[in-house]
N, C-alpha and C positions, 0 to 999 in steps of 0.2 A: 218761377226763376229759376234762373241756372243751378245745373245740381252737377257737381265734379265729382267722383267718385275715387276718393284717396288709394284706395286698395280693397282690395280682397283680399281676406286672411284664413288660410282652412289650418283649421286646428288638428293636432296630431292624434292627442284624444279622443274621444267620442263625446256626442253632450251630456253630460251631466257631470260634469267635470268643472271646477270654477275655473272661467275664463284665465282670469290670471294665474293658475296653477297648470295652464294647459301649454305646450310650446306650440307656433303656428308657424305657418309658411306663407311667404308670397313671393312668385307668385301661386296660387293652388294646385297642386301638383296630381290628386287624384279625384277633383270634382270633376262633371263633365260640364263642355262650356252652354251646353242648351242652359244649365242649372244656373252656372254662374250667371246668366243672362238675365235668368227669373231674376236672381239674387239683386242684380244692378235695377232691374225695372222695380222691382217691391223699393228699395233703396230710394230711388227716384221718388216715387208715387207719395211715400210717406212722407215722405222732408217736404213737397211740397203740399201736402195736404198740412200738416205741422205748422206749415208758414217759418220752417228755419230760416236765422239767418243767424251763420256760423260755424259750427262743427257739429255732427250729431253718427250716431254709430248706432249697428243692430247688428242683433246676431239672428242667425238663421240655421235650421236642421233640416236635413234632407231625408226622410224615412223614406221607404213603396217609392220610391221615384216620383215624391213630392217633396216640395219646399215647402217649409214650415215657419215662421217667423216668431221667435224666442221673446225677443225684446225690443225696444225701439229707445236710447238715449238721447236725447237732444239736449248731446253735452259734449267736452273733449271724455279721451276717454286713455288709459294707460298705452295704448298702441300708438298713438299719436306721436310720441318721438321715433319710436321705431320705425316706421311709415315716412317717418319725415327723414330720418337716415336714408332708410332704401333708395326712396326715390329722387331724395335732393332736394326737396321742396318744403321748406318751413309750414306746415300745417296749422302750426298755433298762431301765426305772424301773418299768414293769408288771414284767418277766421277773424283775430282783432281788426285787420283794416276792413272787411268785408262788415262787420258790425259797426265800424264807426261811417260806413257810406260807400265805400268804393265797391264796385261790380267783380265780378270774377274775369269778365273779359278787361276791366282795365288793369288786373292785375295779371293779364297773358295766361289764364289759365281760362281754357276749352275744352278740350280734351281729355278726359278719364287719365290719370295718371298711371303711367308704366314704370318697371322697375329693368336692368340690367342686371342677369345674374337671379339666383337664386336668396333668400333671406330668412332667416329658420331666429324666431324668440323663441329662447328659453328660460325658463324660470328656473332662479336659486332657492331651497330651501335650507331653513336655519335646524335641520333636523339634529346633527352634532352636537350642537348648544343646547340642544333641546330634549332629551334621550327620551321622555316618556310620549312624546308624541310619535303616532303612529305616520308611518309614509304612506299609507292607502290616500290615493286623491280622490276626493268627491266634491259636493257642493259648496263645500267651507272655505276657504280659502288658505293656504300655508306657506305660500312662499312671501319670501322678504327681498326681490331684487331682481333683476332679470340682466339678457346678455341678449347679444344677438351675433351670428355667423355670417357669413359673405361668403357664397363662389359661386362657380358655374354651377354646381349638381348640388343636388341636394341632399345626397349623402355626404359631403364632401361641407356643405355650411349646416347640416345637423351636426355633424362632428365637429367643426370647430364652435357651435354654440354649447354644444357636451362641454369641450376640455374649457371653455371662459366657464361655465359654471362650477368645474371643481369634479366636476365627471370624469375621471380618465377611462377610455375604452379600451379593452384588453384587443390586442391585435390578433391572440390566438390564444389556446388555455382549457379551461375547464368549465364549461356552462351548465349548470343547475337551473332544472325546467320545473316548477310543481303548480297546477293551473287547476283550473275548477270545474268542473265535467262540461259547463256550459262552454267552457274557452278550448277544450281538448283540438277539437276538429280545427279551430283558426290554427292555433299553436303550431300544429301538425307543417304549413310550409315554414317557419320560423326555424323549426327546430333541425329540418331538412339544408336550408341556408346557412346553419351556422357547421352542420358536419360538412356541406361541402366546402367551407372556411378552414375545416381544419380542427376545430373545437372536438373537444372528447362532453359526452354529454351523460348528465347526472340526473337520474330523476326520483320522486318517490314512488308508491306503487302502484297509485293508478295512473299515473301520466306516463311514467316509466315501460310498463305494461302497453298504454294506448300505443305509444311511439312505438315502440318493438316488434307491435301488432304489424304494422305499417312498415316494417326493414331497416327502420333505424338501429345501431347499437348504441342501447343505452344503460349506462351502470345501474344499479336498483342502488340507493342509499335510503338507510333508514330512518324512519322517524324519529323524534326525539323523545316516544315512550315503546321504541320496539327493539332497545338495542343500543351497544359503542361497537364502533365508533358513528356515532349519527352524524345529518345533517350539519346540526350548531359544532360539533366536533372538527369535521371536514372544512366550516369555514374557517373557526382559529384558527387550524391549522394550515391555513392560505392555500388550501388546497383546491379552489373556486373563485373563478376568477371572473365571471358575469351569473345576475340572478336575475330570474326570471318568477315572478312571483303574483299571481293572480288570486285575492280574497277566497278561501276555501269554505267558509258558512264556520257557522257554531256547533254543525256537527262534527268536525274534524276535530282529532282528537291531537292533529299536529299542528304546533303555536308559531304558524305562519309570522305571524305579529313580532314572537321574540327570532324570528331568522331575519325578516327584514332589518331589526333593530342591529342585530351583531352585523349585519351586511353595510349597516351605514356607517357604525362606529368606525369599522375595519377599513372604510372606504371603495368598499367591494360595490363597481355599479348594481343597483337594486331595480327593475324594471317593475310595475306595478299594472300597466295596462298592456293589451296587445298589440294596440297601434304602436305605442313606445318600443317595445321588440320591434317590430317588422321596421321601423326608423333606425331603431340603434344598429341593427344588420347592415342596412343600408351604409350604415355612418363607419363601421368597421370596417366594411368590402371598399369604401370609398379611400379610408385610411391606407391601406393594402397596396391596393392601385392605382391610385390617385397622390401627389403631392399637394399638403395641404400648405398654399402657397400663402403669402401675406400682401396685399391688394390695398392701396390708401381708397378710400369709399368717393374719391374725387375722381380715380381712373373707371369706376360705373360708372358714377354721373357723366361721366365725358363720353364713354361709351354709348349712353343713352343719348347724348346731344347728338349725335354724330347720326341719328338712325332715324 
């Protein structure tokens, strides 16, 4: 039977974080085209083998240049409204009509769907209302809503999505960075980009030493148990505008969970994944370099119709 791919969405966060808590973008912006072709091929083969009539969704992971199937769900998903808005095609309506006997060709759906521009879906979290919940993301879903941002570039779309989700990203200021040992090498380009954008950098001992050794100007800030003023004080005094913090593990004396809680309560953006941090930098750069204009979805769809 005919299979039309409604869209391939790239998760911003890495595999292991619940799909409902991960931001995602369509079209993908980092996945190689050959991997996208493999994903589309796998999806078509599975849909035909399962004899699905209607909607089906799949999750895939890429590791060591190999595409793996995580799961296939023969049903609709929370991404259907998002993709419908991005493409201008009411996927749920199409699926319902197919299930009543129509063919995709009858509904003028022959080719895989495309989008005009870039659309980012971002989760909305209830952490302010549930202060006991840690903001670290994992396999258990914590978000209670979703928003979408659309633009011509990824950075602008991600910035709009963050604004819609209630996360006000700073244009400049002071960024605090504290990451575990496994993340130090990968946080370096993020820190360099922030410095290039004019941010002052703060870090706890291990992260600060690593970044300083690689030529960055980083101010050392005390952990909670090392003296005053410590990182908690700096946050409460509104001296920090952005927090990048990945879990440091049980061996750490620094209560990073408390840090994340303080940042959340004070409305300071707190990013807990490196991929999210890189996307945040792209958004900040876009906010400074591009005007975040507002366009009706119909304009995006009309542009697509003309191509």
